All heavy atoms as an XYZ file, in Angstrom:
866
protein
N       0.839     -1.245      0.043
C       0.014     -0.003      0.037
C       0.917      1.210      0.046
O       1.711      1.412      0.805
C      -0.919     -0.018      1.257
C      -1.879      1.138      1.286
S      -2.998      0.771      2.487
C      -3.720      2.338      2.789
N       0.646      2.114     -1.011
C       1.504      3.377     -1.117
C       0.980      4.433     -0.217
O      -0.105      4.588      0.134
C       1.510      3.786     -2.505
N       1.876      5.235      0.298
C       1.519      6.324      1.103
C       1.440      7.544      0.302
O       2.065      7.688     -0.805
C       2.515      6.582      2.260
O       3.839      6.865      1.751
C       2.543      5.347      3.174
N       0.743      8.526      0.768
C       0.585      9.763      0.012
C       1.801     10.717      0.223
O       2.285     10.819      1.384
C      -0.640     10.563      0.506
C      -2.080     10.065      0.121
C      -3.097     10.830      0.907
C      -2.247     10.089     -1.300
N       2.250     11.408     -0.808
C       3.317     12.393     -0.630
C       2.668     13.607      0.165
O       1.610     13.999      0.052
C       3.674     12.834     -1.965
C       2.835     12.116     -2.944
C       1.897     11.214     -2.202
N       3.491     14.020      1.106
C       3.111     15.198      1.912
C       4.015     16.349      1.720
O       5.244     16.174      1.769
C       3.210     14.727      3.467
C       2.783     15.971      4.405
C       2.311     13.598      3.757
N       3.470     17.430      1.369
C       4.244     18.673      1.117
C       3.933     19.757      2.162
O       2.887     19.838      2.790
C       3.772     19.246     -0.164
C       4.009     18.338     -1.447
C       3.031     17.617     -2.001
C       5.333     18.084     -1.908
C       3.214     16.724     -3.053
C       5.509     17.260     -2.971
C       4.515     16.599     -3.451
O       4.789     15.662     -4.524
N       4.853     20.631      2.474
C       4.664     21.717      3.444
C       3.772     22.794      2.749
O       3.629     22.761      1.543
C       6.012     22.208      3.603
C       7.006     21.325      3.087
C       6.387     20.472      2.111
N       3.111     23.529      3.638
C       2.250     24.556      3.150
C       2.921     25.475      2.092
O       3.991     25.925      2.138
C       1.925     25.329      4.335
C       0.737     26.371      4.064
C       0.782     27.719      4.025
C      -0.607     26.023      3.946
N      -0.508     28.249      3.868
C      -1.281     27.229      3.801
C      -1.396     24.769      3.948
C      -2.784     27.191      3.632
C      -2.709     24.841      3.803
C      -3.359     26.032      3.561
N       2.134     25.720      0.963
C       2.534     26.515     -0.086
C       3.630     26.003     -0.933
O       4.281     26.640     -1.787
C       2.894     27.959      0.323
C       1.655     28.713      0.986
C       2.066     30.120      1.296
N       0.952     30.795      1.908
C       0.039     31.465      1.309
N      -0.051     31.534     -0.005
N      -0.871     32.046      2.030
N       4.134     24.714     -0.748
C       5.164     24.205     -1.547
C       4.785     22.910     -2.320
O       5.684     22.119     -2.771
C       6.367     23.892     -0.644
C       6.969     24.968      0.062
C       8.145     24.517      1.022
C       7.565     25.903     -0.946
N       3.539     22.803     -2.721
C       3.066     21.717     -3.531
C       3.460     21.989     -4.927
O       3.540     23.160     -5.462
C       1.530     21.593     -3.368
N       3.852     20.963     -5.710
C       4.184     21.133     -7.121
C       3.032     21.547     -8.040
O       1.879     21.410     -7.685
C       4.787     19.801     -7.463
C       4.068     18.832     -6.632
C       3.818     19.615     -5.321
N       3.369     22.107     -9.098
C       2.358     22.574    -10.179
C       1.699     21.238    -10.584
O       2.286     20.252    -10.621
C       2.951     23.260    -11.223
C       3.576     24.649    -10.876
O       3.053     25.145     -9.848
O       4.488     25.175    -11.469
N       0.435     21.451    -11.100
C      -0.327     20.381    -11.551
C      -1.218     19.697    -10.475
O      -2.003     18.708    -10.834
N      -1.144     20.220     -9.254
C      -1.949     19.631     -8.149
C      -2.737     20.780     -7.604
O      -2.369     21.921     -7.611
C      -1.116     19.056     -7.065
C      -0.346     17.820     -7.403
C       0.514     17.333     -6.149
C      -1.164     16.587     -7.779
N      -4.007     20.528     -7.163
C      -4.842     21.512     -6.630
C      -5.853     20.891     -5.653
O      -6.144     19.666     -5.709
C      -5.666     22.185     -7.870
N      -6.278     21.728     -4.757
C      -7.380     21.279     -3.748
C      -8.720     21.332     -4.473
O      -8.892     21.812     -5.607
C      -7.410     22.284     -2.490
O      -7.791     23.611     -2.982
C      -6.063     22.315     -1.815
N      -9.727     20.886     -3.795
C     -11.164     20.871     -4.341
C     -11.584     22.373     -4.594
O     -12.223     22.673     -5.777
C     -12.183     20.275     -3.352
C     -12.077     18.718     -3.394
C     -13.108     18.255     -2.401
N     -13.180     16.785     -2.325
C     -13.886     16.004     -3.043
N     -14.829     16.534     -3.917
N     -13.866     14.745     -3.043
N     -11.311     23.261     -3.789
C     -11.669     24.604     -3.968
C     -11.000     25.180     -5.198
O     -11.524     25.954     -5.930
C     -11.474     25.459     -2.651
C     -12.477     25.190     -1.679
C     -12.285     26.067     -0.521
N     -13.258     25.919      0.525
C     -13.590     26.699      1.571
N     -12.877     27.793      1.628
N     -14.438     26.417      2.497
N      -9.721     24.928     -5.320
C      -8.903     25.389     -6.459
C      -9.457     24.743     -7.791
O      -9.550     25.511     -8.677
C      -7.479     25.210     -6.233
C      -6.901     25.883     -5.126
C      -5.442     25.461     -4.740
O      -5.042     24.315     -5.056
N      -4.733     26.399     -4.105
N      -9.814     23.517     -7.725
C     -10.392     22.893     -8.893
C     -11.770     23.606     -9.210
O     -12.017     23.862    -10.502
C     -10.625     21.380     -8.744
C      -9.440     20.512     -8.709
C      -9.775     19.122     -8.391
C      -8.720     20.571     -9.981
N     -12.563     23.853     -8.234
C     -13.865     24.413     -8.507
C     -13.649     25.840     -9.071
O     -14.423     26.239    -10.033
C     -14.657     24.543     -7.205
C     -16.104     24.982     -7.379
C     -16.860     23.970     -8.197
N     -18.194     24.449     -8.357
C     -19.209     23.762     -8.554
N     -19.091     22.393     -8.640
N     -20.393     24.242     -8.719
N     -12.666     26.610     -8.697
C     -12.495     28.032     -9.252
C     -12.046     27.893    -10.655
O     -12.288     28.819    -11.451
C     -11.333     28.668     -8.395
N     -11.448     26.740    -11.042
C     -11.068     26.469    -12.444
C     -12.193     25.919    -13.263
O     -12.004     25.639    -14.499
C      -9.829     25.578    -12.547
C      -8.422     26.045    -11.935
C      -7.478     24.969    -11.815
C      -7.992     27.301    -12.680
N     -13.316     25.688    -12.634
C     -14.396     24.985    -13.330
C     -14.317     23.480    -13.404
O     -14.886     22.922    -14.374
N     -13.563     22.981    -12.547
C     -13.271     21.524    -12.610
C     -13.744     20.786    -11.373
O     -14.075     21.445    -10.294
C     -11.827     21.216    -12.791
C     -11.081     21.829    -14.111
C      -9.669     21.660    -13.969
C     -11.798     21.183    -15.312
N     -13.755     19.409    -11.313
C     -14.107     18.598    -10.167
C     -13.124     17.423    -10.180
O     -12.562     17.093    -11.269
C     -15.553     18.157    -10.239
C     -15.854     17.338    -11.469
C     -17.433     16.950    -11.564
N     -17.743     16.361    -12.845
C     -17.772     15.090    -13.062
N     -17.636     14.310    -12.080
N     -18.116     14.676    -14.238
N     -12.917     16.759     -9.049
C     -12.004     15.553     -9.061
C     -12.488     14.635    -10.034
O     -11.626     13.883    -10.651
C     -12.067     15.163     -7.625
C     -12.427     16.312     -6.848
C     -13.380     17.119     -7.700
N     -13.756     14.299    -10.192
C     -14.141     13.329    -11.239
C     -13.856     11.967    -10.960
O     -13.483     11.091    -11.789
N     -13.853     11.513     -9.679
C     -13.707     10.109     -9.266
C     -12.232      9.729     -8.994
O     -12.033      8.582     -8.606
N     -11.267     10.681     -9.313
C      -9.847     10.232     -9.065
C      -9.612     10.200     -7.575
O     -10.263     10.979     -6.758
C      -8.914     11.234     -9.764
C      -9.053     12.627     -9.194
C      -7.928     13.522     -9.777
O      -6.791     13.280     -9.820
N      -8.424     14.695    -10.366
N      -8.612      9.412     -7.203
C      -8.224      9.365     -5.754
C      -7.356     10.682     -5.400
O      -6.943     11.432     -6.322
N      -7.130     10.774     -4.106
C      -6.204     11.919     -3.709
C      -4.772     11.546     -4.026
O      -4.234     10.478     -3.928
C      -6.306     11.903     -2.149
C      -5.324     12.980     -1.578
C      -7.710     12.173     -1.632
N      -4.139     12.610     -4.616
C      -2.810     12.440     -5.218
C      -1.680     12.812     -4.293
O      -0.617     12.115     -4.169
C      -2.592     13.191     -6.478
N      -1.986     13.718     -3.280
C      -1.072     14.162     -2.209
C      -1.825     14.970     -1.208
O      -2.919     15.236     -1.317
C       0.085     14.902     -2.903
N      -1.000     15.425     -0.214
C      -1.585     16.336      0.754
C      -0.655     17.437      1.193
O       0.583     17.252      1.107
C      -2.165     15.545      1.946
C      -1.103     14.916      2.921
C      -1.674     14.083      3.858
O      -2.823     13.696      3.901
N      -1.014     13.949      5.036
N      -1.254     18.474      1.605
C      -0.467     19.584      2.152
C      -0.798     19.802      3.471
O      -1.892     19.699      3.890
C      -0.889     20.938      1.341
C      -0.182     22.185      1.880
C      -0.598     20.816     -0.121
N       0.302     20.029      4.285
C       0.034     20.206      5.726
C       0.475     21.612      6.154
O       1.732     22.058      5.782
C       0.794     19.188      6.549
C       0.239     17.795      6.475
C       0.912     16.891      7.366
O       2.022     17.167      8.083
O       0.327     15.661      7.536
N      -0.314     22.321      6.971
C       0.085     23.598      7.545
C       0.214     23.375      9.001
O      -0.690     23.099      9.741
C      -0.971     24.610      7.144
C      -0.640     25.957      7.624
C      -1.716     26.977      7.265
N      -1.998     27.864      8.523
C      -3.107     28.368      8.799
N      -4.154     28.155      8.102
N      -3.170     29.026      9.905
N       1.384     23.669      9.562
C       1.588     23.560     10.993
C       0.764     24.551     11.718
O       0.557     25.728     11.400
C       2.983     23.741     11.203
C       3.551     24.397      9.969
C       2.624     24.123      8.854
N       0.347     24.073     13.003
C      -0.295     24.967     13.966
C       0.492     24.861     15.241
O       1.182     23.814     15.430
C      -1.692     24.643     14.095
C      -2.557     24.808     12.907
C      -3.994     24.744     13.101
N      -4.403     23.263     13.385
C      -5.698     22.954     13.529
N      -6.642     23.885     13.519
N      -6.034     21.762     13.767
N       0.285     25.844     16.189
C       1.173     25.864     17.406
C       0.570     24.866     18.421
O       1.427     24.046     18.969
C       0.982     27.265     17.980
C       1.851     28.232     17.215
C       1.836     29.530     17.862
N       2.552     30.475     17.125
C       2.826     31.749     17.334
N       2.404     32.123     18.609
N       3.382     32.554     16.631
N      -0.564     24.850     18.770
C      -1.087     24.018     19.850
C      -1.848     22.725     19.450
O      -2.222     22.032     20.294
C      -1.959     24.839     20.726
C      -1.139     25.881     21.506
C      -2.012     26.723     22.480
N      -1.170     27.582     23.238
C      -0.806     28.750     22.891
N      -1.142     29.234     21.720
N      -0.099     29.449     23.703
N      -2.115     22.607     18.127
C      -2.846     21.452     17.695
C      -2.212     20.751     16.488
O      -1.177     21.289     16.066
C      -4.346     21.867     17.249
C      -5.131     22.471     18.389
C      -6.546     22.672     17.985
N      -6.508     24.090     17.329
C      -7.504     24.626     16.687
N      -8.663     23.958     16.687
N      -7.416     25.776     16.214
N      -2.804     19.736     16.093
C      -2.164     19.027     14.931
C      -2.285     19.889     13.667
O      -2.939     20.865     13.575
N      -1.570     19.640     12.654
C      -1.470     20.419     11.311
C      -2.764     20.315     10.644
O      -3.503     19.384     10.692
C      -0.420     19.714     10.621
C      -0.258     18.380     10.970
C      -0.758     18.298     12.472
N      -3.078     21.394      9.920
C      -4.206     21.437      8.993
C      -3.778     20.693      7.742
O      -2.731     20.722      7.312
C      -4.558     22.937      8.582
C      -5.217     23.785      9.646
C      -5.403     25.132      9.189
C      -6.540     23.092     10.013
N      -4.689     19.847      7.242
C      -4.440     19.052      6.116
C      -5.350     19.433      4.997
O      -6.551     19.564      5.256
C      -4.529     17.507      6.409
C      -4.328     16.661      5.281
C      -3.527     17.178      7.569
N      -4.822     19.533      3.786
C      -5.649     19.741      2.578
C      -5.245     18.699      1.567
O      -3.982     18.456      1.352
C      -5.403     21.136      2.042
N      -6.131     18.029      0.973
C      -5.924     16.986     -0.044
C      -5.858     17.543     -1.403
O      -6.553     18.536     -1.724
C      -6.964     15.937      0.063
C      -7.055     15.174      1.334
C      -8.166     15.342      2.189
C      -6.024     14.387      1.724
C      -8.249     14.744      3.401
C      -6.158     13.721      3.010
C      -7.158     13.899      3.792
O      -7.148     13.318      4.966
N      -4.858     17.012     -2.213
C      -4.571     17.594     -3.507
C      -4.954     16.557     -4.578
O      -4.800     15.343     -4.375
C      -3.094     17.879     -3.635
C      -2.537     18.998     -2.699
C      -1.093     18.963     -2.805
C      -3.226     20.301     -2.892
N      -5.475     17.060     -5.668
C      -5.902     16.229     -6.906
C      -5.165     16.712     -8.067
O      -4.791     17.903     -8.153
C      -7.439     16.332     -7.041
C      -8.251     15.939     -5.931
C      -8.527     16.861     -4.892
C      -8.619     14.631     -5.708
C      -9.271     16.445     -3.727
C      -9.361     14.108     -4.587
C      -9.686     15.099     -3.651
O     -10.397     14.670     -2.517
N      -4.973     15.818     -8.991
C      -4.299     16.075    -10.219
C      -5.183     16.875    -11.147
O      -6.388     16.475    -11.400
C      -3.887     14.809    -10.936
C      -2.784     14.074    -10.208
C      -2.248     12.887    -10.895
N      -2.468     12.798    -12.374
C      -2.836     11.772    -13.036
N      -3.155     10.708    -12.460
N      -3.070     11.877    -14.349
N      -4.776     17.979    -11.610
C      -5.485     18.924    -12.465
C      -5.781     18.287    -13.816
O      -6.849     18.401    -14.368
C      -4.831     20.333    -12.631
C      -4.767     21.002    -11.331
C      -5.585     21.162    -13.718
C      -4.033     22.394    -11.315
N      -4.767     17.525    -14.429
C      -4.951     16.936    -15.707
C      -5.886     15.828    -15.748
O      -6.501     15.534    -16.790
C      -3.610     16.513    -16.252
C      -2.939     15.419    -15.388
O      -3.354     15.248    -14.205
O      -1.984     14.731    -15.796
N      -6.244     15.175    -14.567
C      -7.282     14.099    -14.427
C      -8.536     14.681    -14.140
O      -9.515     13.806    -14.092
C      -6.718     13.045    -13.540
N      -8.663     15.922    -13.794
C      -9.902     16.475    -13.338
C     -10.918     16.592    -14.557
O     -10.515     16.773    -15.671
C      -9.779     17.860    -12.637
N     -12.189     16.649    -14.218
C     -13.281     16.705    -15.203
C     -14.016     18.082    -15.107
O     -14.036     18.638    -13.995
C     -14.232     15.558    -15.140
C     -13.588     14.275    -15.392
C     -14.651     13.120    -15.413
N     -13.999     11.876    -15.766
C     -14.639     10.741    -15.630
N     -15.931     10.695    -15.208
N     -14.083      9.629    -16.023
N     -14.655     18.417    -16.138
C     -15.439     19.779    -16.027
C     -16.552     19.561    -14.983
O     -17.107     18.490    -14.908
C     -15.927     20.031    -17.418
C     -15.264     19.105    -18.338
C     -14.679     17.966    -17.509
N     -17.037     20.718    -14.378
C     -18.218     20.654    -13.517
C     -19.341     20.381    -14.287
O     -19.532     20.897    -15.417
C     -18.241     22.024    -12.761
C     -19.486     22.049    -11.962
C     -17.038     22.263    -11.910
N     -20.299     19.547    -13.814
C     -21.515     19.283    -14.491
C     -22.369     20.639    -14.495
O     -22.525     21.252    -13.422
C     -22.347     18.264    -13.817
C     -21.608     16.872    -13.852
C     -22.436     15.854    -13.215
N     -21.697     14.562    -13.041
C     -21.440     14.000    -11.885
N     -21.939     14.467    -10.767
N     -20.761     12.916    -11.869
N     -22.940     20.891    -15.631
C     -23.813     22.105    -15.659
C     -25.138     22.065    -14.817
O     -25.618     20.920    -14.531
C     -24.223     22.295    -17.104
C     -24.060     20.889    -17.684
C     -23.044     20.203    -16.903
N     -25.612     23.098    -14.326
C     -26.850     23.200    -13.483
C     -27.943     23.020    -14.477
O     -28.089     23.842    -15.361
C     -26.905     24.433    -12.711
C     -28.114     24.593    -11.882
S     -28.222     23.397    -10.517
C     -27.047     24.017     -9.397
N     -28.782     22.088    -14.273
C     -29.961     21.788    -15.006
C     -31.177     22.507    -14.418
O     -31.162     22.855    -13.210
C     -30.269     20.328    -15.384
O     -30.614     19.752    -14.073
C     -29.124     19.696    -15.975
N     -32.337     22.609    -15.118
C     -33.482     23.207    -14.640
C     -33.985     22.341    -13.496
O     -34.490     22.800    -12.388
C     -34.543     23.388    -15.756
C     -35.895     23.758    -15.146
C     -33.992     24.341    -16.808
N     -33.991     21.010    -13.665
C     -34.515     20.051    -12.570
C     -33.649     20.051    -11.357
O     -34.100     19.984    -10.236
C     -34.584     18.771    -13.174
C     -35.771     18.641    -14.268
C     -35.762     17.259    -14.826
N     -36.924     16.616    -14.212
C     -37.270     15.384    -14.464
N     -36.687     14.612    -15.409
N     -38.416     14.868    -13.862
N     -32.357     20.163    -11.577
C     -31.374     20.189    -10.393
C     -31.608     21.476     -9.658
O     -31.584     21.502     -8.449
C     -30.032     20.055    -10.901
C     -29.045     20.026     -9.766
C     -27.626     19.712    -10.249
N     -27.395     18.401    -10.810
C     -26.343     18.102    -11.433
N     -25.303     18.811    -11.557
N     -26.263     16.905    -11.956
N     -31.759     22.548    -10.325
C     -32.030     23.901     -9.617
C     -33.329     23.893     -8.900
O     -33.403     24.425     -7.817
C     -31.992     25.075    -10.733
N     -34.301     23.287     -9.525
C     -35.719     23.205     -8.805
C     -35.513     22.240     -7.554
O     -36.105     22.706     -6.462
C     -36.733     22.653     -9.729
N     -34.859     21.169     -7.677
C     -34.686     20.293     -6.474
C     -33.857     21.058     -5.336
O     -34.167     20.883     -4.183
C     -33.995     19.078     -6.881
N     -32.774     21.825     -5.711
C     -32.000     22.569     -4.859
C     -32.895     23.669     -4.145
O     -32.867     23.874     -2.874
C     -30.866     23.140     -5.452
C     -29.789     23.864     -4.579
C     -29.189     22.872     -3.624
C     -28.708     24.494     -5.419
N     -33.692     24.331     -4.887
C     -34.597     25.415     -4.310
C     -35.596     24.755     -3.357
O     -35.903     25.327     -2.298
C     -35.331     26.093     -5.437
N     -36.161     23.579     -3.649
C     -37.057     22.910     -2.815
C     -36.491     22.480     -1.469
O     -37.022     22.691     -0.474
C     -37.687     21.724     -3.655
C     -38.721     20.985     -2.826
C     -39.353     19.901     -3.658
C     -40.441     19.151     -2.872
N     -40.908     18.053     -3.669
N     -35.216     21.947     -1.614
C     -34.545     21.544     -0.405
C     -34.163     22.699      0.475
O     -34.365     22.638      1.754
C     -33.302     20.806     -0.768
N     -33.783     23.812     -0.123
C     -33.520     25.036      0.663
C     -34.778     25.619      1.319
O     -34.732     26.174      2.394
C     -32.757     26.152     -0.063
C     -31.448     25.672     -0.400
O     -30.657     24.972      0.414
N     -30.740     26.160     -1.433
N     -35.795     25.544      0.608
C     -37.110     26.081      1.188
C     -37.594     25.198      2.412
O     -38.070     25.699      3.289
C     -38.266     26.153      0.037
N     -37.333     23.854      2.247
C     -37.811     23.043      3.310
C     -36.964     23.247      4.678
O     -37.441     23.092      5.714
C     -37.544     21.567      2.927
N     -35.720     23.792      4.512
C     -34.994     24.133      5.704
C     -35.455     25.420      6.378
O     -35.033     25.720      7.449
C     -33.469     24.338      5.212
C     -32.830     22.955      4.787
C     -31.460     23.306      4.162
N     -30.576     23.653      5.319
C     -29.420     24.256      5.104
N     -29.053     24.555      3.949
N     -28.714     24.615      6.152
N     -36.346     26.230      5.713
C     -36.818     27.449      6.278
C     -38.103     27.305      7.022
O     -38.568     28.159      7.643
C     -36.945     28.385      5.188
C     -35.652     28.842      4.493
C     -35.917     29.570      3.165
N     -36.738     30.804      3.402
C     -36.358     32.074      3.222
N     -35.117     32.260      2.915
N     -37.217     32.990      3.456
N     -38.884     26.181      6.779
C     -40.190     25.957      7.297
C     -40.090     25.398      8.688
O     -39.307     24.398      9.021
C     -41.052     25.009      6.412
C     -41.508     25.748      5.284
C     -40.943     25.765      3.964
C     -42.700     26.486      5.099
N     -41.714     26.546      3.166
C     -42.857     27.011      3.866
C     -43.773     26.801      6.022
C     -43.861     27.785      3.379
C     -44.783     27.607      5.635
C     -44.856     28.091      4.268
N     -40.797     26.033      9.672
C     -40.790     25.636     11.078
C     -41.838     24.533     11.173
O     -42.989     24.617     10.804
C     -41.149     26.812     11.977
S     -41.361     26.328     13.648
N     -41.382     23.330     11.784
C     -42.350     22.242     11.974
C     -43.361     22.582     13.002
O     -44.523     21.963     13.083
C     -41.464     21.077     12.303
C     -40.255     21.547     12.839
C     -40.053     22.981     12.130
N     -43.049     23.463     14.037
C     -44.011     23.764     15.078
C     -45.114     24.640     14.649
O     -46.329     24.387     14.905
C     -43.270     24.375     16.260
N     -44.871     25.722     13.971
C     -45.855     26.740     13.669
C     -46.099     26.663     12.208
O     -47.178     27.421     11.730
C     -45.454     28.129     14.088
S     -44.026     28.682     13.228
N     -45.501     25.904     11.388
C     -45.741     25.616     10.029
C     -45.785     26.921      9.204
O     -46.599     27.205      8.395
C     -47.082     24.951      9.792
C     -47.105     23.669     10.537
C     -47.765     22.620      9.573
N     -47.899     21.369     10.366
C     -47.093     20.290     10.010
N     -46.145     20.434      9.050
N     -47.207     19.155     10.662
N     -44.661     27.878      9.507
C     -44.572     29.148      8.793
C     -43.151     29.189      8.204
O     -42.266     28.500      8.721
C     -44.800     30.290      9.628
C     -46.278     30.521     10.024
C     -46.435     31.701     10.784
N     -45.754     31.616     12.120
C     -45.632     32.483     13.053
N     -46.106     33.685     12.768
N     -45.101     32.303     14.167
N     -42.938     29.918      7.181
C     -41.611     30.254      6.644
C     -40.968     31.243      7.607
O     -41.459     32.349      7.765
C     -41.750     30.918      5.242
C     -40.411     31.017      4.541
O     -39.409     30.671      5.210
O     -40.313     31.461      3.443
N     -39.759     30.735      8.207
C     -39.194     31.557      9.179
C     -38.403     32.738      8.604
O     -38.044     33.741      9.164
C     -38.144     30.684     10.001
N     -38.163     32.655      7.317
C     -37.327     33.767      6.610
C     -35.881     33.408      6.705
O     -35.071     34.372      6.221
N     -35.466     32.409      7.373
C     -34.039     32.059      7.538
C     -33.966     30.593      7.659
O     -34.933     30.024      7.892
C     -33.383     32.823      8.768
C     -34.134     32.602     10.064
C     -33.851     31.465     10.849
C     -35.149     33.462     10.463
C     -34.534     31.328     11.965
C     -35.795     33.333     11.568
C     -35.537     32.254     12.333
O     -36.254     32.007     13.569
N     -32.723     30.054      7.542
C     -32.590     28.633      7.718
C     -32.633     28.288      9.224
O     -32.053     28.943     10.011
C     -31.233     28.166      7.200
C     -30.953     26.684      7.469
C     -31.157     28.380      5.635
N     -33.528     27.401      9.531
C     -33.816     27.118     11.032
C     -32.570     26.317     11.531
O     -32.104     25.406     10.918
C     -35.045     26.206     11.138
C     -36.276     27.104     10.707
C     -35.243     25.733     12.586
C     -37.593     26.270     10.619
N     -32.083     26.696     12.633
C     -30.856     26.035     13.194
C     -31.241     24.616     13.643
O     -32.303     24.365     14.177
C     -30.576     26.896     14.494
C     -31.275     28.126     14.419
C     -32.437     27.911     13.365
N     -30.320     23.751     13.267
C     -30.557     22.282     13.551
C     -30.518     22.088     15.085
O     -31.272     21.209     15.516
C     -29.459     21.498     12.884
N     -29.826     22.861     15.847
C     -29.833     22.654     17.260
C     -31.177     22.905     17.863
O     -31.620     22.274     18.887
C     -28.731     23.534     17.904
N     -31.967     23.888     17.392
C     -33.293     24.301     17.841
C     -34.264     23.330     17.298
O     -35.232     22.974     18.011
C     -33.604     25.618     17.575
C     -32.736     26.790     18.274
C     -33.226     28.125     17.864
C     -32.785     26.707     19.754
N     -34.219     23.093     16.021
C     -35.247     22.205     15.358
C     -36.555     22.926     15.108
O     -37.562     22.460     14.630
N     -36.568     24.304     15.372
C     -37.795     25.081     15.153
C     -37.371     26.565     15.052
O     -36.199     26.881     15.344
C     -38.878     24.888     16.224
C     -38.403     25.235     17.575
S     -39.545     24.951     18.924
C     -39.502     23.155     18.973
N     -38.151     27.443     14.667
C     -37.904     28.720     14.556
C     -37.608     29.464     15.982
O     -38.097     28.880     16.941
C     -38.935     29.632     13.826
S     -40.563     29.703     14.586
N     -37.008     30.544     16.000
C     -36.588     31.064     17.238
C     -37.884     31.509     18.146
O     -37.816     31.325     19.341
C     -35.738     32.395     17.045
O     -34.689     32.014     16.129
C     -35.155     32.952     18.226
N     -38.992     32.129     17.519
C     -40.076     32.423     18.363
C     -40.685     31.260     19.026
O     -41.222     31.358     20.087
C     -41.039     33.230     17.387
C     -40.172     33.647     16.330
C     -38.976     32.747     16.240
N     -40.699     30.070     18.230
C     -41.305     28.800     18.748
C     -40.412     28.221     19.859
O     -40.779     27.659     20.861
C     -41.474     27.827     17.750
S     -42.857     28.265     16.556
N     -39.026     28.365     19.739
C     -38.126     27.840     20.657
C     -38.036     28.696     21.921
O     -37.851     28.113     23.011
C     -36.708     27.696     20.024
N     -38.128     29.947     21.833
C     -37.990     30.873     22.879
C     -39.329     31.798     22.974
O     -39.325     32.946     22.604
C     -36.822     31.717     22.922
C     -35.479     31.019     22.769
C     -34.821     30.966     21.546
C     -35.083     30.296     23.789
C     -33.664     30.238     21.429
C     -33.877     29.457     23.716
C     -33.244     29.557     22.423
O     -32.070     28.781     22.350
N     -40.444     31.115     23.332
C     -41.637     32.019     23.463
C     -41.595     33.182     24.448
O     -40.839     33.031     25.458
C     -42.716     31.050     23.824
C     -42.060     29.915     24.415
C     -40.669     29.841     23.905
N     -42.354     34.109     24.107
C     -42.352     35.323     25.053
C     -43.121     34.895     26.343
O     -44.119     34.300     26.316
C     -43.165     36.515     24.366
C     -42.399     37.186     23.228
C     -41.121     37.855     23.634
O     -41.178     38.512     24.742
O     -40.066     37.820     22.926
N     -42.626     35.338     27.484
C     -43.329     35.098     28.742
C     -44.676     35.708     28.729
O     -44.810     36.942     28.291
C     -42.459     35.524     29.894
C     -41.411     36.563     29.171
C     -41.350     36.121     27.667
N     -45.588     35.050     29.310
C     -46.991     35.626     29.448
C     -47.034     36.606     30.525
O     -46.688     36.330     31.681
C     -47.946     34.608     29.670
C     -49.415     34.920     29.166
O     -49.502     36.099     28.565
O     -50.321     34.244     29.461
N     -47.374     37.895     30.255
C     -47.416     39.019     31.307
C     -48.687     38.952     32.068
O     -48.843     39.649     33.187
C     -47.270     40.345     30.593
C     -45.946     40.597     30.023
O     -45.016     39.891     30.464
O     -45.771     41.388     29.103
N     -49.594     38.178     31.712
C     -50.914     38.111     32.436
C     -50.706     37.332     33.732
O     -49.959     36.353     33.756
C     -52.011     37.459     31.648
C     -52.410     38.310     30.422
C     -53.523     37.569     29.745
N     -52.895     37.107     28.463
C     -53.316     36.079     27.796
N     -54.419     35.440     28.203
N     -52.785     35.691     26.706
N     -51.424     37.759     34.801
C     -51.318     37.118     36.063
C     -52.712     36.530     36.498
O     -53.697     36.858     36.086
C     -50.958     38.140     37.231
C     -50.869     37.368     38.541
C     -49.522     38.602     36.777
């Protein structure tokens, strides 16, 4: 089993790129495996690691279709609906709360 080459931060050879760099070029890894990794040292914790892919083996990004855009819009809209009050919250509901802020933190009743 071969190990991955590890390069210091900013010293990776030309022809390799991270996922974000590939995306900026309009490319995607396209099923290829990780070619190498870059490590950036930190003081008190382990190093930050970024995986690198070969640019020449990358494929173009798939175009956004009408059906894919509709599915994405539907999924994002579902994240805005509160299951408790069944209203559009106007923002993405936090997963930690599971409901909109007014439902999670109701106003105290001032009546005695």
